[in-house]
C-alpha positions as CSV (number, residue, x, y, z in Angstrom):
1,X,34.0,-4.4,-30.8
2,X,32.6,-7.3,-29.4
3,X,31.9,-8.3,-25.7
4,X,31.1,-11.7,-24.5
5,X,29.1,-11.8,-21.3
6,X,26.7,-14.0,-19.0
7,X,24.1,-12.5,-17.2
8,X,24.5,-11.9,-13.3
9,X,28.0,-11.6,-13.6
10,X,31.1,-9.1,-13.7
11,X,30.3,-8.7,-17.6
12,X,27.7,-6.1,-16.4
13,X,30.4,-4.0,-15.6
14,X,31.8,-3.8,-19.0
15,X,28.3,-3.2,-20.3
16,X,27.9,-0.5,-18.0
17,X,31.1,1.1,-18.8
18,X,30.2,0.9,-22.4
19,X,27.1,2.2,-22.2
20,X,28.2,5.2,-19.9
21,X,31.0,5.9,-22.6
22,X,27.9,5.7,-25.2
23,X,30.4,3.1,-27.4
24,X,29.0,0.8,-30.1
25,X,29.6,-3.1,-29.3
26,X,28.3,-6.2,-30.0
27,X,27.3,-8.0,-26.8
28,X,27.7,-11.9,-27.5
29,X,25.8,-14.2,-24.3
30,X,27.9,-16.8,-23.9
31,X,26.5,-20.0,-22.4
32,X,28.8,-20.8,-20.0
33,X,27.3,-23.4,-18.1
34,X,26.4,-25.1,-21.5
35,X,29.6,-27.2,-22.9
36,X,27.8,-28.4,-25.9
37,X,26.9,-24.6,-26.8
38,X,28.2,-23.3,-30.3
39,X,28.4,-19.9,-28.6
40,X,32.0,-19.8,-26.3
41,X,34.0,-17.2,-25.3
42,X,37.4,-16.6,-27.0
43,X,39.3,-16.5,-23.7
44,X,41.7,-20.1,-23.4
45,X,39.8,-20.7,-20.4
46,X,36.1,-19.7,-21.7
47,X,35.9,-16.8,-19.3
48,X,33.7,-13.8,-19.5
49,X,34.0,-10.7,-19.8
50,X,36.1,-11.0,-22.9
51,X,36.6,-8.1,-25.1
52,X,37.7,-8.3,-28.8
53,X,38.6,-5.2,-30.5
54,X,39.7,-5.5,-34.1
55,X,43.2,-7.5,-33.4
56,X,43.2,-6.6,-29.7
57,X,41.7,-9.3,-26.9
58,X,41.4,-8.4,-23.6
59,X,40.3,-10.3,-20.4
60,X,39.6,-9.3,-16.6
61,X,36.9,-7.0,-16.1
62,X,39.1,-4.0,-14.8
63,X,41.7,-4.2,-17.7
64,X,38.9,-4.2,-20.1
65,X,37.0,-1.1,-18.6
66,X,40.4,0.7,-18.3
67,X,41.0,-0.2,-21.9
68,X,37.4,1.2,-22.7
69,X,38.3,4.7,-21.4
70,X,42.0,5.2,-22.7
71,X,40.2,4.3,-25.7
72,X,37.2,7.0,-25.6
73,X,39.7,9.8,-24.0
74,X,36.5,12.2,-23.9
75,X,34.9,10.2,-21.1
76,X,35.1,10.8,-17.6
77,X,34.9,7.4,-15.9
78,X,38.5,7.3,-15.5
79,X,40.2,10.7,-15.3
80,X,43.8,11.5,-16.6
81,X,44.7,13.8,-13.8
82,X,47.0,11.8,-11.6
83,X,45.5,13.2,-8.2
84,X,41.7,12.4,-9.4
85,X,43.0,8.9,-10.8
86,X,44.7,8.0,-7.6
87,X,41.2,8.6,-5.9
88,X,39.4,6.4,-8.5
89,X,42.6,4.1,-8.2
90,X,42.0,3.4,-4.5
91,X,38.5,2.8,-4.4
92,X,38.7,0.4,-7.4
93,X,41.4,-1.4,-5.3
94,X,39.1,-1.3,-2.1
95,X,35.8,-2.6,-3.9
96,X,37.8,-5.5,-5.8
97,X,39.8,-6.7,-2.9
98,X,38.5,-5.6,0.6
99,X,35.1,-5.7,-0.3
100,X,34.3,-8.1,-3.3
101,X,36.9,-11.0,-1.8
102,X,34.2,-11.6,1.1
103,X,31.0,-10.9,-0.6
104,X,31.8,-12.7,-3.4
105,X,32.5,-15.5,-1.6
106,X,29.4,-15.2,0.4
107,X,27.4,-15.1,-2.9
108,X,28.8,-18.3,-4.1
109,X,28.1,-20.0,-0.9
110,X,24.3,-18.9,-1.2
111,X,23.4,-19.2,-4.9
112,X,26.1,-22.0,-6.3
113,X,26.7,-24.3,-3.7
114,X,24.0,-26.5,-2.7
115,X,22.5,-26.2,0.4
116,X,23.4,-29.4,1.9
117,X,27.2,-28.7,1.0
118,X,27.1,-25.1,2.4
119,X,29.6,-24.2,5.4
120,X,27.7,-22.6,8.3
121,X,30.8,-21.4,9.8
122,X,32.7,-20.1,6.6
123,X,29.3,-18.2,5.8
124,X,29.2,-16.7,9.2
125,X,32.9,-15.6,8.7
126,X,32.3,-14.1,5.5
127,X,29.2,-12.4,6.5
128,X,31.0,-10.6,9.4
129,X,34.2,-9.6,7.3
130,X,31.9,-8.0,4.6
131,X,29.6,-6.3,7.2
132,X,33.1,-5.0,8.8
133,X,34.3,-3.6,5.3
134,X,31.0,-2.2,4.4
135,X,31.0,-0.3,7.3
136,X,34.6,1.2,6.6
137,X,32.9,2.9,3.4
138,X,32.8,6.8,3.8
139,X,30.8,9.1,1.6
140,X,32.5,12.6,1.3
141,X,29.7,15.0,1.5
142,X,31.3,17.3,-0.8
143,X,31.6,14.8,-3.2
144,X,28.7,13.8,-6.0
145,X,30.0,10.5,-6.2
146,X,32.7,8.2,-4.0
147,X,35.8,9.4,-5.7
148,X,34.6,13.0,-6.6
149,X,32.0,15.0,-8.7
150,X,32.4,13.0,-11.6
151,X,30.9,9.5,-12.0
152,X,33.6,6.8,-12.6
153,X,34.8,3.1,-12.9
154,X,34.9,3.4,-9.3
155,X,31.5,3.9,-8.5
156,X,30.4,1.3,-11.3
157,X,32.7,-1.3,-9.5
158,X,31.6,-0.4,-5.8
159,X,27.7,0.0,-6.4
160,X,27.8,-3.3,-8.0
161,X,29.8,-5.3,-5.4
162,X,27.5,-3.3,-2.7
163,X,24.1,-4.7,-4.8
164,X,25.7,-8.3,-4.5
165,X,26.0,-7.6,-0.7
166,X,22.4,-6.8,-0.7
167,X,21.6,-9.9,-2.5
168,X,23.4,-11.7,0.3
169,X,21.2,-10.0,3.0
170,X,23.9,-8.0,4.3
171,X,23.3,-4.8,6.7
172,X,23.5,-1.8,4.4
173,X,23.2,1.5,5.8
174,X,21.1,4.5,4.8
175,X,23.4,6.6,3.0
176,X,25.1,3.3,1.2
177,X,21.6,2.3,0.2
178,X,20.9,5.6,-1.4
179,X,24.1,5.7,-3.1
180,X,23.2,2.2,-4.8
181,X,20.1,3.2,-5.7
182,X,21.3,6.5,-7.4
183,X,24.0,4.4,-9.3
184,X,21.3,2.2,-10.5
185,X,18.9,4.7,-11.1
186,X,21.7,5.8,-14.0
187,X,20.0,5.3,-17.6
188,X,23.5,3.6,-18.5
189,X,23.4,1.1,-15.8
190,X,19.4,0.2,-16.6
191,X,20.6,-0.1,-20.4
192,X,23.5,-2.4,-19.8
193,X,21.5,-4.4,-17.1
194,X,19.0,-5.0,-20.1
195,X,21.7,-6.3,-22.3
196,X,23.2,-8.3,-19.9
197,X,20.2,-10.2,-19.3
198,X,19.6,-11.0,-22.8
């Protein structure tokens, strides 16, 4: 199994899932912004993350993670019970649409757009939108993690998007900050981050 990655990108989520599962894989770092590099993603448009597992090739972070969970059915990252799965899916949808959309756009402005080309109005709008979305996150005190008692894909995607929000300087409440810290202290995250930065 080969996973094509790039540091400080969504590929961290796939590596995190792989580490939580305990799967064996080869991590191949793509020189994403070096057109002359010999190391390229097999994706038709050079995107990462990209998974090759024998004859199977998969793009898109969530699709890769769900494939990994369904292949390794002994893991609890993606439940098979419809009720539990519906909660995980709801938080995945929230993370990828409501939360990630403004946060990623704001991060792009902060990191990839030259300072003299940034739009202050756009950044303020994105900041307000992301802050409002973050304020909607509610933790169930009877649950250990966001969707229940098991750590799931929902936690990987939500906590990683929230980490991006922190990098953007957005206000994060104590409970949410504690949640991020708990997720990031997991050995699988520490290992995935190490692998993603190689």
